[in-house]
C-alpha positions in Angstrom: -24.1 30.8 44.2 -21.0 30.8 42.1 -19.0 27.6 42.0 -16.2 25.8 40.1 -15.3 22.1 39.7 -13.3 19.6 37.7 -14.8 17.0 35.4 -13.0 13.9 34.2 -13.6 12.8 30.6 -12.2 9.9 28.5 -10.7 10.9 25.1 -9.0 9.0 22.3 -5.6 10.0 23.7 -6.3 9.3 27.3 -8.0 11.1 30.3 -8.6 14.8 30.3 -9.6 17.1 33.1 -12.0 19.9 32.3 -12.5 22.9 34.6 -16.0 24.4 34.7 -17.6 27.1 36.7 -20.9 29.0 37.2 -21.2 32.7 38.0 -24.5 32.1 39.7 -26.8 29.2 40.9 -27.9 26.1 39.1 -30.1 28.1 36.7 -26.9 29.6 35.1 -25.3 27.8 32.2 -21.9 26.4 33.1 -18.8 27.7 31.4 -15.5 26.1 30.6 -12.3 27.4 32.0 -9.9 25.0 30.2 -9.0 21.4 29.5 -5.8 19.7 30.9 -4.0 16.4 30.7 -3.1 16.3 34.4 -5.1 16.8 37.6 -2.5 19.1 38.9 -2.9 21.6 36.1 -6.6 21.4 36.4 -6.5 22.2 40.1 -4.3 25.2 39.5 -6.8 26.6 37.0 -9.8 25.8 39.3 -8.2 27.6 42.2 -7.6 30.7 40.0 -11.2 30.7 38.9 -12.4 30.3 42.4 -10.3 33.3 43.4 -11.8 35.4 40.6 -15.3 34.4 41.6 -14.6 35.2 45.3 -13.5 38.7 44.3 -16.8 39.0 42.4 -15.1 39.1 39.0 -16.0 37.1 35.9 -12.8 35.1 35.0 -11.2 36.6 31.9 -9.6 33.7 30.1 -8.1 35.9 27.4 -5.5 37.1 30.0 -4.1 33.5 30.1 -3.8 33.1 26.4 -0.3 32.8 25.0 0.5 35.9 23.0 1.0 35.2 19.3 4.3 36.0 17.8 4.3 39.0 15.4 4.7 38.1 11.7 8.0 38.6 10.0 8.7 41.5 7.7 8.6 39.1 4.7 5.1 37.8 5.6 3.9 41.3 6.1 5.4 42.5 2.9 3.6 39.7 1.0 0.2 40.7 2.4 0.9 44.4 1.8 1.8 43.7 -1.8 -1.4 41.7 -2.4 -3.4 44.5 -0.9 -2.1 47.2 -3.3 -5.0 46.8 -5.8 -5.1 50.6 -6.2 -2.0 50.9 -8.3 -1.0 50.0 -11.8 0.7 46.8 -12.8 4.1 48.5 -13.4 3.9 50.1 -10.0 3.3 46.8 -8.4 6.4 45.4 -10.1 8.3 48.4 -8.9 7.1 47.9 -5.3 8.1 44.3 -5.4 11.6 45.2 -6.6 12.0 47.9 -4.0 10.9 45.9 -1.0 12.9 42.9 -2.1 16.1 44.8 -1.4 15.0 45.3 2.2 13.8 41.7 2.7 17.3 40.3 1.9 18.6 41.9 5.2 15.5 42.3 7.4 13.0 39.8 6.0 13.2 37.2 8.8 12.9 39.6 11.7 9.5 40.2 13.4 7.9 43.3 11.9 7.5 45.0 15.3 11.1 44.2 16.4 12.7 46.3 13.6 14.1 49.6 14.9 15.2 52.7 13.2 18.8 51.7 13.7 18.2 48.6 11.7 16.8 50.6 8.8 19.7 53.0 9.0 22.1 50.0 8.8 20.2 48.8 5.8 20.6 52.2 4.1 24.3 52.2 4.8 24.7 48.7 3.3 22.7 49.5 0.2 24.5 52.8 -0.4 27.7 50.9 -1.0 26.4 49.4 -4.3 23.2 51.3 -5.1 22.4 54.8 -6.2 20.7 57.3 -3.9 17.4 57.1 -5.8 17.3 53.3 -5.5 17.9 53.5 -1.7 15.2 56.1 -1.4 12.6 54.0 -3.1 13.6 51.0 -0.8 13.0 53.2 2.3 9.7 54.4 1.0 8.5 50.9 0.3 9.6 49.8 3.7 7.8 52.7 5.3 4.6 51.6 3.5 4.9 48.1 4.8 5.3 49.4 8.4 2.2 51.6 8.0 0.3 48.5 6.7 1.3 46.5 9.8 0.4 49.4 12.1 3.8 49.8 13.6 4.0 53.0 15.6 6.3 54.9 15.5 7.3 54.0 11.9 11.1 53.2 12.1 11.5 54.0 8.3 10.2 57.5 8.8 12.6 58.4 11.6 14.4 61.3 10.0 16.8 61.7 12.9 18.2 58.2 12.5 17.5 57.2 8.9 19.6 59.3 6.6 19.8 58.9 2.8 23.2 58.9 1.2 24.6 62.1 -0.2 24.9 62.1 -4.0 26.3 64.7 -6.3 23.8 65.6 -9.0 25.1 64.8 -12.4 24.9 67.4 -15.1 22.4 66.7 -17.9 24.1 66.5 -21.2 21.6 65.6 -24.0 23.1 64.1 -27.2 24.0 66.3 -30.1 22.6 65.9 -33.6 25.8 64.2 -34.8 25.8 61.8 -31.9 22.1 61.0 -32.4 22.7 60.3 -36.2 25.7 58.1 -35.4 23.6 56.0 -33.0 20.7 55.9 -35.4 22.8 54.4 -38.1 24.0 51.6 -35.9 20.7 50.7 -34.3 18.7 47.7 -35.5 16.1 48.7 -38.1 13.1 48.1 -35.7 14.4 50.7 -33.2 15.2 53.5 -35.6 11.7 54.9 -35.9 11.1 54.8 -32.2 14.3 56.7 -31.7 13.2 59.4 -34.2 9.8 59.6 -32.6 11.2 60.2 -29.1 13.6 62.8 -30.4 10.9 64.7 -32.3 8.2 64.6 -29.7 10.0 64.5 -26.3 7.7 61.7 -25.1 8.5 59.4 -22.3 9.6 55.9 -23.2 6.7 54.2 -21.4 4.2 56.5 -23.1 5.5 55.5 -26.5 5.6 51.8 -25.6 2.0 51.7 -24.6 0.5 54.0 -27.3 -2.3 52.3 -29.3 -3.9 53.1 -32.7 -6.9 54.3 -30.8 -4.8 57.3 -29.6 -3.8 58.4 -33.1 -5.6 61.4 -34.6 -4.6 61.2 -38.3 -6.6 64.2 -39.6 -4.7 66.5 -37.2 -1.4 64.6 -37.3 -1.2 64.1 -33.6 -1.7 61.4 -31.0 -2.9 61.2 -27.5 -1.2 60.2 -24.3 -4.0 58.9 -22.1 -4.3 59.5 -18.4 -3.7 55.8 -17.7 -0.4 56.0 -19.5 0.8 59.4 -18.5 3.2 59.6 -15.6 1.4 62.7 -14.2 -2.1 61.0 -14.6 -3.2 63.8 -17.0 -4.0 63.2 -20.7 -2.5 65.4 -23.3 -2.1 65.7 -27.1 1.3 65.4 -28.7 1.9 67.3 -32.0 4.1 65.3 -34.4 6.1 66.6 -37.4 4.5 65.6 -40.7 7.4 63.4 -41.8 7.5 61.5 -38.6 3.7 61.1 -38.4 3.6 59.7 -42.0 6.3 57.2 -41.2 4.4 56.0 -38.1 1.0 55.7 -39.9 2.7 53.8 -42.7 3.5 50.9 -40.3 -0.1 49.5 -40.6 -2.7 50.0 -43.2 -5.7 52.1 -42.0 -8.2 49.3 -42.5 -6.0 46.9 -40.4 -5.6 49.2 -37.4 -7.2 47.8 -34.2 -7.9 50.6 -31.6 -6.5 48.5 -28.7 -3.4 47.3 -30.6 -0.1 49.0 -29.8 1.4 51.1 -32.6 4.9 49.7 -32.1 3.9 46.0 -31.7 6.5 44.0 -29.9 8.5 47.0 -28.9 10.1 46.7 -25.4 11.6 49.6 -23.4 14.3 47.5 -21.7 15.6 46.0 -25.0 15.5 49.5 -26.6 17.7 50.9 -23.8 20.2 48.1 -24.3 20.2 48.6 -28.0 21.0 52.4 -27.6 23.8 51.6 -25.1 25.4 49.2 -27.4 25.1 51.6 -30.3 26.7 54.4 -28.3 29.6 52.1 -27.5 30.0 51.1 -31.2 29.8 54.7 -32.3 32.3 55.9 -29.7 29.9 58.6 -28.5 28.9 59.5 -24.9 26.2 57.1 -23.7 22.7 58.5 -23.4 19.3 57.0 -22.4 15.9 57.3 -24.1 15.0 59.9 -21.4 17.9 62.1 -22.5 16.0 62.6 -25.8 13.3 64.2 -23.8 15.8 66.6 -22.3 17.2 67.3 -25.8 13.8 68.2 -27.2 12.9 70.4 -24.3 16.2 72.2 -24.6 15.7 72.8 -28.3 12.2 74.2 -27.7 13.6 76.5 -25.0 16.4 77.7 -27.3 13.8 78.4 -30.0 11.8 80.6 -27.7 8.8 78.2 -27.5 7.0 78.5 -24.1 6.9 75.1 -22.3 4.6 76.0 -19.4 1.2 77.5 -19.4 0.7 81.2 -20.2 0.7 83.0 -16.9 -0.9 86.1 -18.5 -4.2 84.2 -19.1 -6.2 85.0 -16.0 -9.5 83.4 -17.0 -9.9 79.6 -17.3 -9.9 77.8 -20.6 -13.1 77.8 -22.5 -14.2 74.7 -24.6 -14.7 75.5 -28.3 -17.0 73.9 -30.8 -14.5 71.2 -31.8 -13.8 70.1 -28.3 -10.5 71.9 -27.9 -9.7 74.1 -24.9 -8.7 77.7 -25.9 -7.2 80.1 -23.4 -8.8 83.5 -24.0 -6.6 86.6 -24.4 -6.4 88.8 -21.4 -8.5 91.9 -21.6 -6.9 95.2 -22.1 -7.5 97.9 -19.6 -9.2 101.0 -21.1 -8.0 104.3 -19.7 -10.4 107.1 -19.2 
């Protein structure tokens, strides 16, 4: 027969009252239903257990547990950032910077108490001092944190409430040859060759910064942008003018080149951008960034008639040749009867 009772026990801090019960006769192992400091609280729990047993239900003590408070957005963001082991180091730094802008305003709020209106207010506040792309990255990082916490619906993905600021697209104006030469003369000597390489190849700044001697193919005067470095995640070969390639290979003797060592040792993208900005100001020319050199090279290739994209006329897939290159076969001509 089911039963419930109270046991008195002495502890280091005083007397405690333990509520126990059985769902059957004496052959059933007793279960605990709580421990209390006063007899009054113990009797209340005993009576509740007795009511459950009388209704032929096993007492579910989890219903009496105090619900735990949801973690704050700051705590959730820290766990989310630690879990992103699937991204590169520079992406992790970007994530930390993006979510940090949201934590300044919403970091102390419970993660499940943040509504879409709060995210919209954050966007409005950031739009006063930040560019649209910066605000967009912050909203994306905030949405990933909510997905990590299992918040449904995700307030950062509410398109009806969360609106990104409108921003007029600026016209791309790559530097001219005269402007580039003026900046080249005023740059520190250690930055002149990287400037020439970016202008001659149209590479991204991060690709040049992380290029190693193991990527350099000296017999064919080219170097490789590995998949780990490329922004698109696809490796490619970069053809380099002979003069520029000779200047780069002259930096280090062939017998001293270590495959894992970077070609431009000690070169930093942030310092390079700052040096270009200062040189533009000193030369009294319109300011441009390293990425504008990529636009400049692509524009020159387009004006010269060089096709940038793949040949759409090639119907068949590329076939590997003997030397490892991929050659697109010529399309077959139709023979009329």
